[in-house]
C-alpha positions in Angstrom: 39.9 -109.7 128.9 37.1 -107.9 130.6 36.1 -111.1 132.3 39.6 -111.6 133.6 39.6 -108.1 135.1 36.2 -108.7 136.7 37.4 -111.9 138.2 40.5 -110.1 139.7 38.2 -107.4 141.1 35.9 -110.0 142.6 38.9 -111.8 144.2 40.3 -108.5 145.6 36.9 -107.6 147.1 36.6 -111.1 148.5 40.0 -110.8 150.2 39.1 -107.3 151.5 35.8 -108.7 152.9 37.6 -111.5 154.7 40.1 -109.0 156.1 37.3 -106.8 157.4 35.2 -109.6 159.0 37.9 -111.8 160.6 40.1 -110.6 163.4 42.9 -113.2 162.9 43.1 -112.7 159.1 45.0 -109.5 158.3 46.2 -108.2 154.9 48.9 -105.5 154.9 50.2 -103.0 152.4 47.1 -101.4 150.9 45.3 -102.0 147.6 48.5 -102.6 145.6 49.6 -105.5 147.7 46.0 -106.8 147.7 45.9 -106.8 143.9 49.2 -108.6 143.8 48.0 -111.1 146.3 44.8 -111.6 144.3 46.9 -112.3 141.1 49.1 -114.8 142.9 46.0 -116.5 144.5 44.3 -116.7 141.0 47.4 -118.2 139.5 47.7 -120.8 142.3 44.0 -121.6 141.9 44.6 -122.1 138.2 47.9 -124.1 138.4 48.1 -125.9 141.7 44.6 -126.4 142.9 43.6 -128.8 140.2 46.6 -131.0 141.0 45.7 -130.9 144.7 42.1 -131.8 144.0 43.1 -134.7 141.7 45.3 -136.3 144.3 43.0 -135.7 147.2 39.8 -136.8 145.4 39.3 -139.9 147.6 39.4 -137.6 150.7 36.9 -135.2 149.1 34.5 -138.1 148.4 34.9 -139.6 151.9 34.3 -136.2 153.6 31.4 -135.3 151.3 33.3 -132.4 149.9 34.4 -130.8 153.1 38.1 -131.5 152.4 37.8 -129.0 149.6 37.8 -126.3 152.2 41.2 -127.6 153.4 42.5 -127.4 149.8 41.3 -123.8 149.6 43.1 -123.0 152.9 46.3 -124.7 151.6 46.2 -122.6 148.4 45.7 -119.5 150.5 48.6 -120.4 152.7 50.8 -121.0 149.6 49.9 -117.6 148.4 51.0 -116.1 151.7 54.3 -117.9 151.4 54.9 -116.5 147.9 54.2 -113.0 149.0 55.6 -112.8 152.6 54.4 -110.0 154.8 51.1 -109.4 152.9 49.0 -111.8 155.0 49.3 -112.5 158.7 46.9 -115.1 159.9 46.6 -117.9 162.3 45.7 -121.4 161.1 42.0 -121.0 162.0 42.2 -117.6 160.4 43.4 -119.0 157.1 40.8 -121.8 157.2 37.8 -119.5 158.0 39.3 -116.9 155.7 39.3 -119.3 152.8 35.6 -120.2 153.5 34.7 -116.6 153.7 36.6 -115.7 150.5 34.9 -118.6 148.7 31.5 -117.3 149.9 32.2 -113.7 149.0 33.6 -114.8 145.6 30.4 -116.8 144.9 28.1 -113.9 145.8 30.1 -111.3 143.9 30.5 -113.5 140.9 26.7 -113.7 140.7 26.3 -109.9 141.1 28.9 -109.0 138.5 27.9 -112.0 136.3 31.4 -113.3 136.0 31.8 -116.3 133.7 34.1 -119.3 134.3 35.5 -119.4 130.8 36.3 -116.7 128.2 34.2 -117.0 125.0 
């Protein structure tokens, strides 16, 4: 349970970092909406992203893994469709936002020592 809360905190901080550093990636509604957006993003990463990765595996291989960034952007876009009005971003904003969120998530997971699976 603690690991799940840490992962949510890391996701919310990553979203806030992308919002801070990118001009065309704007999150609205304060911390409450940011937490809800992090929950929806986490659920989509858990449910939808493995299906997208499975069906686009040949593209991921051909592009040497770069298509994975497109999948991350697509999941972020789906989260913005589920919670309308929380994220306003352009297409490049969503793409670079997903890259920046992934980078911040990777760094913060190392700092907070967040594990992938619960023991």
